[in-house]
C-alpha beads as a LAMMPS data file, in Angstrom:
LAMMPS data file: protein, C-alpha beads

109 atoms
108 bonds

1 atom types
1 bond types

-500.0 500.0 xlo xhi
-500.0 500.0 ylo yhi
-500.0 500.0 zlo zhi

Masses

1 110.0

Atoms # bond

1 1 1 -466.556 362.864 -396.006
2 1 1 -464.364 365.617 -394.716
3 1 1 -462.245 363.530 -392.327
4 1 1 -462.115 360.256 -394.254
5 1 1 -460.244 359.465 -397.428
6 1 1 -461.264 356.653 -399.746
7 1 1 -458.967 354.432 -401.779
8 1 1 -460.730 352.525 -404.562
9 1 1 -458.911 349.501 -405.982
10 1 1 -460.352 347.602 -408.986
11 1 1 -460.908 343.832 -408.725
12 1 1 -460.731 341.960 -412.043
13 1 1 -462.081 338.563 -413.083
14 1 1 -460.200 335.884 -415.059
15 1 1 -460.947 337.674 -418.336
16 1 1 -459.488 340.911 -416.948
17 1 1 -462.908 342.546 -416.869
18 1 1 -463.880 344.698 -413.930
19 1 1 -465.679 342.507 -411.382
20 1 1 -465.920 344.956 -408.486
21 1 1 -463.917 347.325 -406.322
22 1 1 -462.162 347.125 -402.995
23 1 1 -462.600 350.204 -400.839
24 1 1 -460.153 351.214 -398.133
25 1 1 -460.853 354.046 -395.730
26 1 1 -458.285 356.276 -394.094
27 1 1 -458.639 358.972 -391.482
28 1 1 -455.937 361.526 -390.925
29 1 1 -454.578 361.266 -387.406
30 1 1 -453.140 364.455 -386.008
31 1 1 -450.277 362.688 -384.258
32 1 1 -446.732 363.645 -385.137
33 1 1 -445.419 360.067 -385.349
34 1 1 -445.545 359.813 -389.157
35 1 1 -448.346 357.222 -389.067
36 1 1 -451.087 359.653 -390.008
37 1 1 -452.955 357.580 -392.604
38 1 1 -453.740 354.101 -391.222
39 1 1 -456.238 351.947 -393.136
40 1 1 -459.435 351.498 -391.148
41 1 1 -461.876 348.633 -391.093
42 1 1 -465.442 349.686 -391.727
43 1 1 -466.977 350.423 -388.339
44 1 1 -469.952 352.394 -387.014
45 1 1 -468.014 355.673 -387.370
46 1 1 -467.149 355.071 -391.043
47 1 1 -470.757 354.007 -391.763
48 1 1 -472.043 357.150 -390.049
49 1 1 -469.713 359.376 -392.090
50 1 1 -470.761 357.655 -395.324
51 1 1 -474.450 357.902 -394.420
52 1 1 -474.144 361.652 -393.944
53 1 1 -472.643 361.919 -397.446
54 1 1 -475.250 359.848 -399.306
55 1 1 -474.439 356.306 -398.175
56 1 1 -472.428 353.510 -399.743
57 1 1 -474.559 353.429 -402.891
58 1 1 -473.436 356.908 -403.927
59 1 1 -469.824 355.788 -403.538
60 1 1 -469.767 352.273 -404.975
61 1 1 -472.245 352.089 -407.855
62 1 1 -473.594 348.730 -409.057
63 1 1 -470.491 346.495 -408.893
64 1 1 -469.708 344.155 -405.955
65 1 1 -467.780 345.799 -403.143
66 1 1 -464.914 344.312 -401.113
67 1 1 -464.597 345.698 -397.573
68 1 1 -462.673 344.986 -394.398
69 1 1 -465.265 345.057 -391.636
70 1 1 -464.612 345.674 -387.953
71 1 1 -465.879 342.808 -385.774
72 1 1 -467.837 345.300 -383.628
73 1 1 -469.656 346.465 -386.769
74 1 1 -470.829 342.896 -387.381
75 1 1 -472.302 342.803 -383.884
76 1 1 -473.789 346.298 -384.259
77 1 1 -476.074 347.841 -386.844
78 1 1 -473.508 348.536 -389.578
79 1 1 -474.463 345.503 -391.688
80 1 1 -477.801 347.092 -392.533
81 1 1 -475.974 349.969 -394.260
82 1 1 -473.638 347.855 -396.415
83 1 1 -474.359 347.369 -400.125
84 1 1 -476.255 344.157 -400.866
85 1 1 -473.522 342.656 -403.076
86 1 1 -470.655 343.348 -400.707
87 1 1 -467.958 340.848 -399.849
88 1 1 -466.285 341.521 -396.570
89 1 1 -463.451 340.253 -394.478
90 1 1 -463.739 340.253 -390.711
91 1 1 -460.612 339.699 -388.610
92 1 1 -461.532 337.547 -385.618
93 1 1 -459.559 336.282 -382.662
94 1 1 -459.553 332.559 -381.959
95 1 1 -458.037 331.071 -378.830
96 1 1 -454.453 330.137 -379.558
97 1 1 -454.731 331.061 -383.232
98 1 1 -454.228 334.848 -383.259
99 1 1 -455.912 336.988 -385.895
100 1 1 -457.426 335.140 -388.818
101 1 1 -459.460 336.674 -391.629
102 1 1 -462.778 335.099 -392.534
103 1 1 -464.568 336.069 -395.718
104 1 1 -468.311 336.507 -395.779
105 1 1 -470.657 337.506 -398.563
106 1 1 -473.668 339.652 -397.747
107 1 1 -476.929 338.676 -399.424
108 1 1 -476.092 335.005 -399.950
109 1 1 -478.385 332.304 -398.525

Bonds

1 1 1 2
2 1 2 3
3 1 3 4
4 1 4 5
5 1 5 6
6 1 6 7
7 1 7 8
8 1 8 9
9 1 9 10
10 1 10 11
11 1 11 12
12 1 12 13
13 1 13 14
14 1 14 15
15 1 15 16
16 1 16 17
17 1 17 18
18 1 18 19
19 1 19 20
20 1 20 21
21 1 21 22
22 1 22 23
23 1 23 24
24 1 24 25
25 1 25 26
26 1 26 27
27 1 27 28
28 1 28 29
29 1 29 30
30 1 30 31
31 1 31 32
32 1 32 33
33 1 33 34
34 1 34 35
35 1 35 36
36 1 36 37
37 1 37 38
38 1 38 39
39 1 39 40
40 1 40 41
41 1 41 42
42 1 42 43
43 1 43 44
44 1 44 45
45 1 45 46
46 1 46 47
47 1 47 48
48 1 48 49
49 1 49 50
50 1 50 51
51 1 51 52
52 1 52 53
53 1 53 54
54 1 54 55
55 1 55 56
56 1 56 57
57 1 57 58
58 1 58 59
59 1 59 60
60 1 60 61
61 1 61 62
62 1 62 63
63 1 63 64
64 1 64 65
65 1 65 66
66 1 66 67
67 1 67 68
68 1 68 69
69 1 69 70
70 1 70 71
71 1 71 72
72 1 72 73
73 1 73 74
74 1 74 75
75 1 75 76
76 1 76 77
77 1 77 78
78 1 78 79
79 1 79 80
80 1 80 81
81 1 81 82
82 1 82 83
83 1 83 84
84 1 84 85
85 1 85 86
86 1 86 87
87 1 87 88
88 1 88 89
89 1 89 90
90 1 90 91
91 1 91 92
92 1 92 93
93 1 93 94
94 1 94 95
95 1 95 96
96 1 96 97
97 1 97 98
98 1 98 99
99 1 99 100
100 1 100 101
101 1 101 102
102 1 102 103
103 1 103 104
104 1 104 105
105 1 105 106
106 1 106 107
107 1 107 108
108 1 108 109
């Protein structure tokens, strides 16, 4: 992933054992405004970049993965490329409510 940078943050359970990892993706913007490293939600572009480098599995291993997912990715084909045990947050817009995060777990009935 030559243009994306990955931040991996451990997620612990009540016993302080590693439960999973949260992954944040950043892309260097070439603007001169000092905001060159914004955190990105997982979208089709991030999925494409990861796929060209071996996919999510090569990055995340066997633990559950926490991701912030772009709403367009939910409507597109990106869900098929996410790890089975991923937990993701999708910011949605509701009339009169503004942005609200909703958590979803992939692979649950």
